[in-house]
Structure formats: C-alpha cells, structure tokens
C-alpha positions as CSV (number, residue, x, y, z in Angstrom):
1,M,17.9,15.9,-15.1
2,I,19.5,18.2,-12.6
3,Y,22.0,16.2,-10.6
4,L,23.2,18.1,-7.6
5,T,26.0,17.2,-5.1
6,D,26.7,20.6,-3.6
7,Q,25.1,21.0,-0.2
8,K,24.3,24.8,-0.6
9,E,22.8,24.3,-4.0
10,I,20.6,21.5,-2.8
11,K,19.3,23.5,0.1
12,D,18.6,26.5,-2.1
13,I,16.5,24.3,-4.4
14,I,14.7,22.8,-1.4
15,L,13.8,26.3,-0.2
16,D,12.5,27.1,-3.7
17,L,10.4,23.9,-3.7
18,E,8.6,25.1,-0.5
19,E,6.5,27.3,-2.8
20,T,5.0,24.4,-4.7
21,D,1.6,22.7,-4.1
22,I,2.6,19.2,-5.2
23,L,5.8,17.2,-5.7
24,W,6.5,13.8,-7.1
25,L,9.3,12.0,-5.2
26,D,11.3,8.8,-5.2
27,T,14.4,7.5,-3.5
28,E,17.4,5.3,-4.3
29,V,18.9,3.4,-1.4
30,A,22.3,1.9,-0.9
31,D,22.8,-1.4,1.0
32,Y,19.1,-1.9,0.9
33,K,19.4,-5.6,1.6
34,T,21.4,-5.1,4.7
35,K,20.4,-4.1,8.2
36,K,21.8,-0.6,7.7
37,P,20.4,0.8,4.4
38,R,21.6,4.3,3.4
39,L,19.7,6.9,1.5
40,S,21.6,7.6,-1.7
41,L,19.5,9.8,-3.9
42,I,16.3,11.8,-3.5
43,Q,14.5,12.5,-6.8
44,I,12.0,15.3,-7.0
45,L,9.8,16.5,-9.9
46,A,7.8,19.7,-9.7
47,Y,6.9,19.8,-13.4
48,P,4.5,16.9,-14.2
49,H,4.3,17.8,-17.9
50,N,8.0,17.1,-18.4
51,L,8.3,13.7,-20.0
52,N,12.0,13.2,-20.5
53,G,13.3,13.7,-17.0
54,D,15.2,16.9,-17.8
55,R,13.4,18.7,-15.0
56,T,13.9,16.0,-12.3
57,Y,16.1,17.1,-9.4
58,L,18.5,14.4,-8.2
59,F,19.8,15.2,-4.8
60,D,22.9,13.2,-3.8
61,V,22.5,12.8,-0.1
62,L,24.6,9.7,0.6
63,D,25.8,9.8,4.2
64,N,24.6,13.4,4.5
65,D,22.1,13.4,7.4
66,D,22.2,17.2,7.5
67,L,20.7,17.5,4.0
68,I,18.2,14.7,4.6
69,N,17.0,16.3,7.8
70,F,16.8,19.7,6.1
71,L,14.5,18.3,3.4
72,I,12.4,16.5,6.0
73,E,11.9,19.8,7.9
74,K,11.2,22.0,4.8
75,I,9.3,19.6,2.6
76,M,8.2,16.4,4.3
77,K,6.7,18.1,7.4
78,N,5.1,20.9,5.3
79,E,1.4,20.2,5.2
80,K,0.8,22.7,2.4
81,I,2.8,20.5,-0.1
82,K,1.3,17.2,-1.3
83,K,4.0,14.7,-1.6
84,V,3.3,11.9,-4.1
85,F,5.2,8.6,-3.8
86,H,4.8,5.0,-5.1
87,N,5.0,2.7,-2.1
88,A,5.3,5.6,0.3
89,K,5.7,3.3,3.3
90,Y,9.2,2.3,2.0
91,D,10.4,5.9,1.2
92,L,9.1,7.3,4.5
93,R,11.4,5.0,6.4
94,F,14.2,7.4,5.3
95,L,12.2,10.7,5.0
96,G,10.5,11.5,8.3
97,K,8.5,8.4,9.0
98,K,5.3,9.3,10.9
99,E,6.3,13.0,11.2
100,T,5.5,13.5,7.5
101,K,2.3,15.3,6.4
102,N,0.1,15.3,3.3
103,V,1.6,12.2,1.7
104,F,-0.2,10.5,-1.2
105,C,0.7,6.9,-2.2
106,T,-0.2,5.8,-5.8
107,L,0.4,2.2,-4.8
108,E,-2.2,2.2,-2.1
109,F,-4.6,4.3,-4.1
110,A,-4.4,2.1,-7.1
111,K,-5.4,-0.9,-4.9
112,T,-8.7,0.8,-4.1
113,I,-9.8,1.0,-7.8
114,P,-12.0,-1.9,-8.9
115,Y,-10.4,-4.4,-11.2
116,Y,-12.9,-3.8,-14.0
117,I,-11.7,-0.2,-14.1
118,L,-8.0,-0.9,-13.6
119,P,-7.5,-4.5,-14.7
120,V,-4.0,-5.2,-13.4
121,K,-2.9,-8.0,-11.1
122,R,0.1,-6.2,-9.7
123,Y,0.5,-2.6,-8.8
124,S,4.2,-1.9,-9.2
125,L,5.3,1.3,-10.8
126,K,6.4,-0.5,-13.9
127,V,3.0,-2.3,-14.3
128,L,0.9,0.8,-13.7
129,T,3.1,2.9,-16.0
130,E,2.9,0.5,-18.8
131,Y,-0.8,0.1,-18.5
132,L,-1.9,3.7,-17.9
133,T,0.6,5.7,-19.9
134,N,2.4,5.7,-23.3
135,F,5.6,4.5,-21.7
136,K,6.2,0.9,-22.5
137,H,8.9,-1.8,-21.9
138,L,10.4,-0.2,-18.9
139,S,13.7,-1.6,-17.7
140,K,14.2,-1.9,-13.9
141,D,17.7,-3.4,-14.3
142,E,19.4,-0.4,-12.4
143,Q,17.0,-0.6,-9.5
144,G,19.2,-3.2,-7.8
145,S,22.5,-1.7,-8.7
146,N,25.1,-0.4,-6.3
147,W,23.8,3.0,-5.2
148,G,26.6,3.3,-2.6
149,V,29.5,3.9,-5.0
150,R,30.6,7.2,-6.3
151,P,30.6,8.5,-9.0
152,L,27.2,7.1,-10.0
153,R,27.1,5.7,-13.6
154,K,25.3,7.5,-16.3
155,E,22.8,4.6,-16.6
156,Q,21.9,4.9,-12.9
157,L,21.2,8.6,-13.2
158,E,19.2,8.1,-16.4
159,Y,17.2,5.5,-14.6
160,A,16.7,7.6,-11.4
161,K,15.4,10.6,-13.3
162,M,12.6,8.8,-15.0
163,D,10.8,7.2,-12.0
164,C,9.4,10.6,-11.0
165,V,8.2,11.2,-14.5
166,Y,6.4,7.8,-14.5
167,L,5.0,8.6,-11.1
168,A,3.5,12.0,-12.2
169,Q,1.9,10.4,-15.2
170,I,0.2,7.5,-13.4
171,Y,-0.9,9.9,-10.7
172,H,-2.7,12.0,-13.3
173,Q,-4.3,8.9,-14.8
174,L,-5.4,7.6,-11.4
175,M,-7.1,10.9,-10.7
176,I,-9.0,10.6,-14.0
177,L,-10.2,7.1,-13.0
178,N,-11.1,8.3,-9.6
179,H,-13.2,11.0,-11.1
180,K,-15.1,8.5,-13.1
181,L,-15.8,6.5,-10.0
182,S,-16.9,9.4,-7.9
183,H,-20.6,9.5,-7.0
184,K,-23.1,10.7,-4.4
185,N,-25.1,8.0,-2.8
186,T,-28.1,10.2,-2.3
187,Q,-28.3,11.0,-6.0
188,E,-27.6,7.5,-7.4
189,D,-30.1,6.2,-10.0
190,L,-30.7,2.8,-8.5
191,N,-32.5,1.5,-11.6
192,I,-29.4,1.9,-13.7
193,L,-27.3,0.1,-11.0
194,L,-29.8,-2.7,-10.6
195,S,-30.1,-3.3,-14.4
196,R,-26.3,-3.5,-14.7
197,Y,-26.1,-5.8,-11.7
198,Q,-28.7,-8.2,-13.1
199,E,-26.9,-8.1,-16.5
200,I,-23.6,-9.4,-15.0
201,E,-24.8,-11.5,-12.0
202,E,-25.4,-14.7,-14.0
203,K,-22.1,-14.5,-15.8
204,W,-20.3,-13.9,-12.6
205,L,-21.9,-16.8,-10.8
206,Y,-21.1,-19.1,-13.7
207,L,-17.4,-18.0,-13.9
208,D,-16.9,-17.8,-10.2
209,S,-18.2,-21.3,-9.6
210,E,-15.9,-22.7,-12.3
211,K,-12.9,-20.7,-10.9
212,E,-13.5,-22.2,-7.4
213,Y,-13.8,-25.7,-8.8
214,L,-10.6,-25.4,-10.9
215,E,-8.7,-23.9,-8.0
216,S,-9.8,-26.9,-5.8
217,R,-8.8,-29.5,-8.4
218,I,-5.5,-27.8,-9.1
219,K,-4.6,-27.6,-5.4
220,E,-5.5,-31.3,-4.8
221,S,-3.5,-32.4,-7.9
222,M,-0.5,-30.4,-6.9
223,L,-0.5,-31.9,-3.4
224,A,-1.0,-35.4,-4.8
225,Q,1.8,-34.9,-7.3
226,N,4.1,-33.1,-4.8
227,I,4.3,-30.1,-7.0
228,L,5.0,-26.9,-5.1
229,E,5.0,-24.4,-8.0
230,N,3.8,-24.2,-11.6
231,K,3.4,-21.5,-14.2
232,V,0.3,-20.0,-12.4
233,F,0.3,-21.1,-8.8
234,K,2.6,-21.6,-5.8
235,L,1.5,-23.7,-2.9
236,T,1.9,-21.9,0.5
237,Y,0.8,-22.9,3.9
238,N,0.4,-21.3,7.3
239,Q,0.7,-23.0,10.7
240,R,-1.0,-21.5,13.7
241,N,-0.8,-22.7,17.3
242,I,-3.8,-22.2,19.5
243,I,-3.4,-22.5,23.2
244,K,-6.5,-23.6,25.1
245,T,-7.3,-24.0,28.8
246,N,-10.2,-24.8,31.1
247,I,-11.9,-21.6,32.2
248,Q,-12.1,-22.9,35.8
249,E,-8.3,-23.4,35.8
250,L,-7.8,-19.9,34.5
251,F,-10.1,-18.6,37.3
252,N,-8.1,-20.4,40.0
253,L,-4.8,-19.2,38.5
254,V,-6.0,-15.5,38.7
255,K,-7.5,-16.0,42.2
256,Y,-4.6,-17.8,43.9
257,N,-1.8,-15.8,42.2
258,N,-3.4,-12.4,42.7
259,L,-3.1,-11.6,38.9
260,N,-4.7,-8.4,37.7
261,F,-7.0,-9.4,34.9
262,N,-9.0,-6.2,34.7
263,F,-10.3,-6.3,31.1
264,E,-13.5,-7.2,29.4
265,I,-14.3,-10.5,27.7
266,T,-17.1,-11.2,25.2
267,L,-19.7,-13.6,26.5
268,T,-20.4,-15.9,23.7
269,K,-23.8,-17.7,23.4
270,D,-22.1,-20.9,24.7
271,I,-20.8,-19.1,27.8
272,Q,-24.1,-17.4,28.4
273,S,-25.9,-20.7,28.3
274,K,-23.5,-22.2,30.9
275,I,-23.9,-19.1,33.2
276,G,-27.7,-19.5,32.8
277,D,-29.9,-17.7,35.3
278,N,-26.8,-16.3,37.0
279,L,-26.1,-13.9,34.1
280,P,-28.0,-11.0,35.8
281,L,-25.6,-11.3,38.7
282,L,-22.8,-10.1,36.5
283,K,-22.1,-6.5,35.7
284,T,-22.4,-6.5,31.9
285,E,-22.5,-4.0,29.1
286,L,-24.6,-4.6,26.0
287,E,-23.0,-3.4,22.8
288,T,-25.2,-3.5,19.7
289,K,-23.7,-3.4,16.2
290,T,-25.7,-3.3,13.0
291,Y,-24.3,-4.9,9.8
292,Y,-25.9,-4.5,6.4
293,S,-25.5,-7.0,3.6
294,L,-27.2,-7.3,0.2
295,K,-29.2,-10.4,-0.6
296,T,-30.9,-11.0,-3.9
297,K,-34.7,-11.4,-3.6
298,N,-35.0,-14.2,-6.2
C-alpha cells in the first residue's frame, strides 16, 4: 500500500490519476454513527491485477476539505474516468454527491443479475468477494474501528488497502457474468428458450407453491406463539394511515375557500359510472398504456 499524508504528494498523485480510464475506490469514515461523519481515508486502486494491495493508494484526508474538494474536481467530476465503488450511494455522500460523473456501483449491478447466475442472498462486498473470487474468510472487524484517531493502526491500514483489491476482482467477475447474459432480442432462438422454460416450469410451480405454503404456516405459528424472530425469519409489520373524505365535501372546501386545485385526477371506473351521461361535459384527456404479460397456452 502507498499511505500518503502529505498534501502536495497526494495532489501530485491525483493529477497522475487523471490519465487513467478506470479507478476502483473506497472510503473509510470517522464518526459514521454520528450526525457529523468525517471522511478519513480515500482508497484508490488503478492496477486491478495487483492482488496484495501494495499498489493501493491510501489518501489521509481527515478534516482536510481542500484535498477532498481537489479530488472531487479532478477525479469525481471527470467524465472520462470510470469510478467503481461498492455501495456508491454511501461514498458519494462525501465525494461530490450528484456532481459526480461516470460512476459504476458493483452493489447495484450485482442486484440485476438473476439468482440462478449469481446465487447469493446478500450483496455485501464480503459476500460477493468470497463467492466470485479466490479470496475467502474475509474479516471486517476493522470496518467499525475508530477512523478518527491518528496515527492509524497497522491493522486498519492493512484492512483499508484490500477493499479496493476485492472491488476490482468482483468487478471483473461481474463483467464476465454480464457478458454471458448479453443477448439481442431480434436474434434470440425462441425454441431454445421455450424448451428450457418448459423444462423448469413444473419444478418451479411445485417448489413455489410449497414455499408459499410453508411461509404462511411459519408466519401463523410465530404469531400464535408470540415469536418475533427465529433462525430464518423475523416478523416485521408496517402501519399505514389512509385519510378518506367525501368528494362532495372536498368540492365544497375548494369552492368556498378559493383553494387552487389545478391538477389532474384519474377518473376510475367507479367515478365514471357515477358521472354517467355527464362525462362528455368534462374536459378530459385519454391516456392509453399498453402492458404485455406472458401467459402459458396450456
């Protein structure tokens, strides 16, 4: 790893990195559980074939807004450089937010790959790395350590340097999976697809029906036995308040209080039936949407 604290050295490296096409990045944040988290480290890898982290740059930027803004201007806003993150939404909170360009998130991309191709139930960096690469038994103990103290411990620096290595490796593997899934709809051999569909449909219907049945019984049993959590499931609930009113009362409210309600509403079939023959008296706009769905013929 290349751990840098000198502001001029870091800026010189950032200027050199402007010439690259793709970078793998990660961050470590101090006070991340508070209302005022502080960016502590920015890790950058430009050499994806490096597997031990020796080529990972670790920029110490704690309480250094000048350095952070310099990197945002030179790297994050640079459309020519693809910036690869895992859970980019989190890192971009500290690195330019919506001003950033050409950002790729391995977390979001992995979620688009079908389960039968990428059979993982969670998409954390640890899970994807251990499934897709030869790196196994990753420790994330240092992730929650104190990144606001200086000097940083050797264990923290060793941990920080490797996340970009893992990131580059899973990015490469995800691109391979994506290539396998790529297709042109106009050139698909439907006979092959239909044969495979028929082959798995009966198995899926059988397993899916049993899965739904088991889930229903498990939920009912947990409720009856007042069990909120077990080794597989956790009972959760949502409450939603719905405010209803009589449309005539709403009309009177708008009329007598001079409220500006200048927006469109959808006339449901029930409303249309109540309006009846008076519907042509209203100025309406017909919007037609076409939805396609597959239905088996047998």
